[in-house]
N, C-alpha and C positions, 0 to 999 in steps of 0.2 A: 406350823402346819393345819392346811385348814381342810374341812369334811365339809363334802357334798352331798345332798339331799340326791335321791331321787326322784325323777320326776314321771309325772304322770299325765297324761293329756284323758281327757272326759269328753263324750261327744253326747250329746241328748238334744233334742229340741223343746225340752222341758225346762224352763229356765229355774223352779223350784227344785226338781230335782238335782240340776247341776248344781244350784247354793247349797246344797244337801250332802251331797258327795264331797264336796269342795270343803267345807268343815269339816268333815269327817276324817279326809286323809290329811288336809294340813295340821288338824289335830294327832295324828299320829308321824306329823313330821317328815311327811312328803311335800316335793314341791308339784304345785298342782297348774296346768294349763287346762282351760275348755273352751269349746266350739259347740256354737249351736244348731252344727248341719254338718254332714259326712264330707260336704264341698270345703267348709273353711276347714274341718279338721285336716285334710290334705293338702290345704296350703300350707298349716301350720307345720306340716309333716318336711314341706319344702325347705322350713328353714331351721329346723333340729329335727331329731330323731330322739323322742323320750323312750323311757325303760320298759314302760306299759302304756297300753292303748283300754279304755273301760267306754264302750258305747254301747246304746238302747239299739235294739235289733229293728224296734218299728221305729220310723222317721219317715217326713216328708221328703219327698226328693229320694237319692241315693238312701239305702236302708245299711245296717248295721252288717248284713253280710256280705252287701257290695264292698263297703268299706273295707272288712276285713280282707278279700280277694282284693282290692288294691294295693293294702299295706303287704298282703303276704307274696304279693309278686316282687317287691324290690325288696323287701326286710322280713324274711322268712321268719328268722330267728326274735322277731317282735313280738311278744306273747300279745294277745286280745283277748280281754272279756268282756261278754256279750251280757246286758242286761235283758231281762225279759219278762213279761208277762205271766201268770199263768197258764192262758189259752196257748200261749206260742212256745212250750217248755218242750214239746216232743222236735221243734224247728231249730231250738237250742243244743240241744241233746246230737240231733243230727252235727249242728255247726260244731259240736268240739272233734267227731268224726273225720271232719276235714281239716282239720288243725287249729280251732279256735282254742286257746287255753283253756276257758272254762267259763261257765255263767252263773249269773245270780238272777232270783226272783225277786219280783216288786212288790210289796214293799220290802228291801233286802233286812236283813239282820247284819247289825254293825260288825260283829264278830265274826260272822260268814267273810264280809267282804274283807275286813282287813287281813286274814288269814291266807287267805286267795292273792290279795294284793301281797303281802309278804311270800307267800311262794314264788310266783309270778318274777319279781323283782330280782329274787334269789337266781334264777334261770334264764334271765334276760342279758347275762353278760355284763351288767351295771359296773358303774366304777365307783358308784356311791360308796361312802362309808370309807374308803381308803384316802389314807394319806398322799397328797400331792407329791411329798417326795419319794415314795413308792408307787410313783405312776407306773404300770408296768409297758405302755407307751407311749411314755414321753416322747423317745425316738420321732414318732410318726408324727406331722404336722398338718392338719387338712380341714379343711371346712364342706370336703364334699359327703355328701349322704349316701353314696356309692361305697365310698371307702372305710366310713363310719359303719355301714353296716357289715362288711368284710368283717372290720374289727370286731365289732359284736358278736360273732359268730366264732372268730378266732378265740375270745376269749372264753367262751364254752370249750371250743375243741383242747383247749390247752389243760383242763382240767382232768382232759384223758391220757393217755399214750399212745391213741392213734398215731398212724404216721400221716404226713401231710405232705401234698404236690401243689408247689406256688406257683402257678402258670403266668403269665404275662412277657409283655416286652424288655429288651436291656433295659435298665435306668428306672425302673417303675417303684424299685423298692424291696424287693424281694428277700433280701436279706435282711433288712430292718425288721420286716413281717416275722420271719423265722425268729430273732432275736426277741422279738415281743411275746409271739406264742411259747419261749421257755421262759422268759422273767413272769409269765400268768403262770406256769404249771410249778408242778410240786418239784421238779428239779432245778429249779432257778438258782440255789444255792453250789449246785455242780458246775463241771464247765460247760460251754457252747463255744463248741468245734467245725469253723467252717472252711472246706476244701472245695477249689474248683475244680471238676472231674476234668474240664478240658483245656487245663492251663498246665496238665504235669504229664510229660509222657506215660505210657502206657505201661513201658517196665518199671518204674518207680512208682507209679500209682498205685499197684496192688502194696509195696511197702511201706507207703505212706497211709495206706488206710488200715491193715494189717498187720503189720509189723516184719520182721526177719529175725532171724536169728543167726549170730557170729561165725560168716564162714559159709553160709547159704548161696552167698553168690561174691563175686568180685570185685570187691570192694565194701565188703560186709565185715568190717573191723571188731564190731559189737554188737550186742544184742540191742534190738532197737524196738520200742513199743510204739505200735502205730495210733492213730489217731482214736480208733474204736476205743482202746485201752485206754487213752488219757482220756477219751471223755466217759468214762465209767461215771454211771449215776446220772450223768447227764444228756446232751443233746448234740448229735451229729449233725451237720448241715452240708449236706452234698448237692453245690452250686452246678448246671449246667449236666444234670443228670443224664438229660439225652445225648451226650458226649463221650458218655461212658464204656469203653469197650467193650463185646461181648463176652469175652473169657472172665470178666473182672463181674460182670452184671450176673453169671452163673454164682460167683461166689458171695456176693451181696443178698442175691435172693437166699441162698444159707440161712447168710447172717438173719434175716427177718423171720425166718421159719424157725430155727433152730437155735436162736439167740447165742451162739457160737461163732468163734473166729478160731481161724489156722494160721499163726503167722507162718512164712517163708521160711523154709527149713525144718518147722516143728511137726512131729508126726501126730501130736496130740491138740486137740483143741482144748478151748478155753473157754468159760463165759463172760459175757459183756452183756450189762444192763444200760443200755442208750434207747435214747428216742431217736427216729431217722425222720428229718425233713428236708424234702427236695426240693429244687428250683427249676426251670428250665423255659425258655424261650420257643425251644419249638415244638413240632406239629409231633406228639406222640404216637399218637394213632397211625400216623402216614411212615412212622418210622418202623413201627411194628409192621404193614402192610408188605415195608420194604426190607424187610429182614435184619435191621440195624438194631433195633430194640424187641428185649424178651417180651411177650404180652403176659407173663405170669407173674415178672415182675411190675410190670406196670400195675398189676390189680391190688399187689401189695405195698405199694408207693401211694397211689392213690385212693386210699381210704376215704381222706377228707381233701378235696381240692378247693382253693381260691384261686380265681382269678382278677388279677391287681387289673384296675382300668388304666390306659396310658393316660400322660398329662393333658392331652389334647382334650379325653373326655370329661376332665375335671378341673376346668379353666380356673372355676370360682378360687383354685390350691393356691396359682400362678402368684398371685399379688402377694400371698400371707408369707409365702417359702420365698420368693425373693427378697421380700425385708427382712426375712429371718436370717437366709445366707447373706445378703450384705453387712448386717450387724455381726455376724462370726467373722464375714473377710476383713472387714474395717479394723476390727479386732485385732486381727492377724498381722495386718499390712500396717499397721499403726498408725491410718489414715481418719482426720475425722469426716467423716461422709452423715452426710443428713437424710438421704433418700434418693429418689429415683424423681426425673422430669415427668411430668405427666405423658408429656409424647413416647418417653424412655417405657412407662409402664404400660401404656398400650401397646405398642409394639409387639412387648413383653406377651402380652394376655392374647393377639393375635397370631403368635408364631403356631406353627404345626407341630415343634418339640419332637422330631422322630427319634432322638436320644433321652427323652423323659427327663426326670427330675434331674438326672448325671449331665444332660447338656444343661439343662438351665443353671445349674453349682458352676459349672465352667465356663460360661456365658459372663455370669456376674462376677466369677473370682477373674476373668479377662476384664473386662470392664474396671474392678476397683484396681487392680494392679496397673492401667494405664490412666486414673484419675488424677486428675490433678487442680479439680475444685470439689466442694463439699456436696456435689449434686452430681449424681451419674445422667449425664445427657444423653437423650436416643443417638447423639453420631456416636459414641464411647458403644452403646448394645449391638447398634448398627452393624459396626467395626467387630463387633466380638461374635457377631452370627453372621459374620461374613454378608451383610447386604440380602441372607433369604429368609423372609417370614414371609407366613401363610395368613390369606384372609379367616378370620372367624366369621363361621357361615351365617350369613344375614339372616335377618327373622324369618323371610318369605320360604328360605329354604327349611325351616325348622315345619316337620308336621303336626295338625292340631293338638294330636297326644301328646307332641312334649312342650304345647306351650308353657304349660304351668312350670316346669324343669325349667326351661331354657331363662324363662323373665327371672326363676329365684336366683339361677347364676348369675345372671347379669345384677341383681340386685347383691347377692354376696359381694360380688368382683366390685364394684361403688358402694360397698357400706351403704346400701339403700340410698344414694343419692340418683334421683329418678333423672333428674337432666341427663348425667354422664351416661346411665343406664339405658336411655333412650338414644342418646347420639350412638352408643355401642352396636345398639339392634336396628339404627338408622332408620325411627321411628321419633315422628315430633310428638313434644311433650305431652300433648291434649291425645292424642292417639295412644301412647302407651299407658296416661292412666285411666284409661278406659280399659286396655288390655289386662292390667293390671285388677280392676274390679269385676271384671270376666271371671278370672281364676281369685277372687279373694285375697289377694297376695297384698298386705300392708307395708309400705315399706319401711316404717317406724320400727319392724320388728327386725329389721336385715343390720340396723346402724350398731354398731359397736362389737360385731361379731365376725 
């Protein structure tokens, strides 16, 4: 079992202070990366998200507060510590009121530094210090910074009993995230029970959820414990909560409010101790307006909400997911498959994927089932996709404020291969290198990730 160090990014335009901070933190067994400007820091954040950022307040170009604002937009759970001179302490205090984790005055005291860093890392949802075999999110494979940000916040939420609502298109992995939250919680040793509210007829759903007593209705030949009782001490995952009938919504609301259930045919309520995670691909706000979903239940379920990005919004995950699925399916089908033809992978990356990760898995499975060679060819993938593929947005269509993220995604997809990245972006290599330099993106940082 291996242990991973917490990663810290230090940002300062003073090289001496960068060296001093690096020595102090590496001596305390942290993994340290550094950047001499906020712009370079943002480029590094496009490659990987650390557990903590420490930045000087006053720097040439973008200052520390502007860097914090950029970080906070996309990674609100990532703690930032500001370094400040005595003359700018009031600015640093004001910064903490805007969400900055804390500040340190220069010259800093090493003990104060390490105490603040330890607190920040502990609150960041870091996976450092945990054995790989105990990884709570092992089933979620991603390179996406957007999904990594959600996972970091999910780890924090897992420590509480707050109800969680997962939103996103079908096939984005809502149940996987629900299971990960359960594994990261204090309830992990207790059951995780999932039910699809839209897949069971209304008359049976109540019995499945809350149970029934013998003779309470035709066919009730024995007492039956519902899923809430079966999950005692654990987590109940209510998938497609937007499809739950209104009468059952009232009963679920009582469970959330009173922590009690009443089985069908029973005159007595009984206490239950479960955490509820729900999921939907529907627009619940529209359902509330239409009168098909209760507003009071919505607020009980929506204590913390996560919106999972569609696969088309995290294309950098397509190669790693496709390769992972290929390895699993090759073993299942007992076929000696070595990978994808480059044209086959390119069409996978360019597809629109309306069915998201679930659709990608199905396409790979069909290609594996029909393969007769050691390589998955373009013809196999095209056949599995029934000839329907959508072009990845050209570089010209990406607005300037998203250039850095766009370029970073291309470098992740190609593992830092500039020639392939330039081809996907439809730019020549010289022009592509200039774009990388403009955004301080070093292709070497993307190799092997």
